[in-house]
C-alpha positions as CSV (number, residue, x, y, z in Angstrom):
1,X,-12.0,-13.9,1.4
2,X,-9.2,-15.0,3.5
3,X,-7.7,-18.2,4.0
4,X,-8.5,-20.2,7.6
5,X,-5.4,-21.1,9.3
6,X,-6.1,-23.3,12.3
7,X,-4.3,-22.7,15.6
8,X,-2.9,-25.2,17.8
9,X,-4.6,-23.9,21.2
10,X,-7.9,-24.2,19.6
11,X,-7.8,-27.6,18.0
12,X,-10.2,-29.7,19.8
13,X,-9.0,-33.4,19.5
14,X,-11.4,-36.6,19.3
15,X,-10.6,-40.3,20.3
16,X,-11.1,-42.8,17.1
17,X,-10.9,-46.3,17.1
18,X,-9.6,-48.8,14.1
19,X,-10.2,-52.5,14.1
20,X,-7.7,-54.0,11.9
21,X,-9.0,-57.4,11.9
22,X,-9.0,-58.8,8.5
23,X,-7.9,-55.8,6.8
24,X,-4.4,-55.1,5.2
25,X,-1.9,-53.6,7.4
26,X,-1.0,-50.7,5.2
27,X,-5.0,-49.7,4.6
28,X,-5.3,-49.4,8.1
29,X,-1.8,-47.4,8.7
30,X,-2.7,-44.9,6.2
31,X,-6.2,-44.4,7.9
32,X,-4.6,-44.2,11.1
33,X,-1.9,-41.5,10.0
34,X,-4.5,-39.4,7.9
35,X,-6.2,-39.2,11.4
36,X,-3.5,-38.5,13.4
37,X,-2.2,-35.7,11.0
38,X,-5.6,-34.2,10.8
39,X,-6.3,-34.5,7.1
40,X,-9.8,-35.9,7.5
41,X,-10.6,-32.3,9.0
42,X,-12.1,-29.5,6.9
43,X,-9.6,-27.1,8.8
44,X,-6.6,-28.9,8.1
45,X,-3.5,-27.0,8.0
46,X,0.0,-28.6,7.0
47,X,2.1,-26.7,9.3
48,X,-0.2,-26.9,12.5
49,X,-0.6,-30.2,14.7
50,X,-4.5,-30.6,14.2
51,X,-4.4,-34.3,14.1
52,X,-6.4,-36.4,16.6
53,X,-6.1,-39.7,18.8
54,X,-6.2,-43.3,17.2
55,X,-6.7,-46.3,18.9
56,X,-6.1,-49.4,16.9
57,X,-7.3,-52.8,18.0
58,X,-6.8,-56.4,16.5
59,X,-3.2,-55.6,15.4
60,X,-2.7,-59.1,15.4
61,X,-5.2,-60.0,12.9
62,X,-4.3,-57.7,10.6
63,X,-3.4,-59.1,7.0
64,X,-0.1,-58.9,4.9
65,X,-1.1,-59.5,1.4
66,X,1.2,-61.1,-1.1
67,X,4.7,-62.7,0.0
68,X,5.2,-60.0,2.5
69,X,5.4,-62.2,5.6
70,X,8.4,-64.1,4.0
71,X,10.0,-61.4,1.8
72,X,9.7,-58.4,4.0
73,X,12.1,-57.2,7.1
74,X,12.2,-54.8,9.6
75,X,15.8,-53.1,9.7
76,X,17.4,-51.4,12.7
77,X,21.0,-50.8,13.7
78,X,22.3,-51.0,17.3
79,X,25.0,-48.1,16.8
80,X,28.0,-50.5,16.8
81,X,30.1,-51.7,13.8
82,X,28.5,-54.7,12.3
83,X,25.2,-53.9,14.5
84,X,22.5,-54.1,11.8
85,X,19.7,-56.1,12.8
86,X,17.1,-57.7,10.7
87,X,13.4,-59.2,11.7
88,X,11.2,-61.1,9.4
89,X,7.6,-59.8,9.2
90,X,6.3,-63.4,9.9
91,X,8.3,-63.4,13.4
92,X,7.4,-59.8,14.4
93,X,3.7,-60.3,13.4
94,X,3.7,-63.7,15.7
95,X,5.4,-61.8,18.6
96,X,4.9,-58.2,18.4
97,X,2.0,-57.1,16.1
98,X,1.5,-53.8,18.0
99,X,5.1,-53.0,16.7
100,X,4.4,-54.0,13.2
101,X,1.7,-51.7,13.2
102,X,3.5,-48.7,14.8
103,X,6.4,-48.8,12.4
104,X,3.9,-48.7,9.4
105,X,2.2,-45.7,10.6
106,X,5.3,-43.9,11.7
107,X,6.8,-44.4,8.2
108,X,3.5,-42.6,6.8
109,X,3.7,-39.6,9.0
110,X,6.2,-36.4,8.4
111,X,9.5,-37.2,9.6
112,X,9.7,-33.6,11.9
113,X,8.2,-32.5,14.8
114,X,4.5,-32.8,13.8
115,X,5.1,-36.2,13.1
116,X,6.9,-36.8,16.4
117,X,4.3,-35.4,18.3
118,X,1.6,-37.2,16.5
119,X,2.9,-40.7,16.9
120,X,2.9,-40.0,20.8
121,X,-1.3,-39.8,20.0
122,X,-1.4,-43.5,18.8
123,X,-2.1,-46.5,20.8
124,X,-1.9,-49.9,19.2
125,X,-3.3,-53.5,20.8
126,X,-3.0,-56.8,19.8
127,X,-6.2,-57.9,21.1
128,X,-10.1,-56.7,21.1
129,X,-9.8,-54.9,24.2
130,X,-8.2,-51.3,25.1
131,X,-7.7,-49.2,28.1
132,X,-9.2,-46.1,26.8
133,X,-13.0,-46.4,27.1
134,X,-13.1,-43.4,29.3
135,X,-12.6,-41.1,26.1
136,X,-15.5,-42.5,24.4
137,X,-14.0,-43.3,21.4
138,X,-15.6,-43.2,18.1
139,X,-15.5,-46.1,15.6
140,X,-13.8,-45.4,12.2
141,X,-14.6,-47.4,9.3
142,X,-11.3,-48.4,7.4
143,X,-12.3,-48.8,3.6
């Protein structure tokens, strides 16, 4: 009996829709990262990009539990001396909730070429409408 190894050329990718309304941001990001990586499939192979496409809607209605709105910050650096920038999640969720969701999902993917390719298959929308109706996405329930 030999172990099955998936090949990049034979992977058929499907589209899934995740609704983040009223759900914790982290739980939604975990579900999206697992689908993007392909861990929900029985033929998952760690060294092959066998993930699928994910559409997250209602990112503006995602919930941050505890005191994360006030205490959590997103840091980035401009590249210049003294160029450290920080944005409070209260501000980030009010102005760009899609970016907050994308940061959460990107942090849960592997930091290599497979993760770089997987994050391009993520589409995040603040409202309940999305542009991928032609792909016939399947609803996915976040637990």
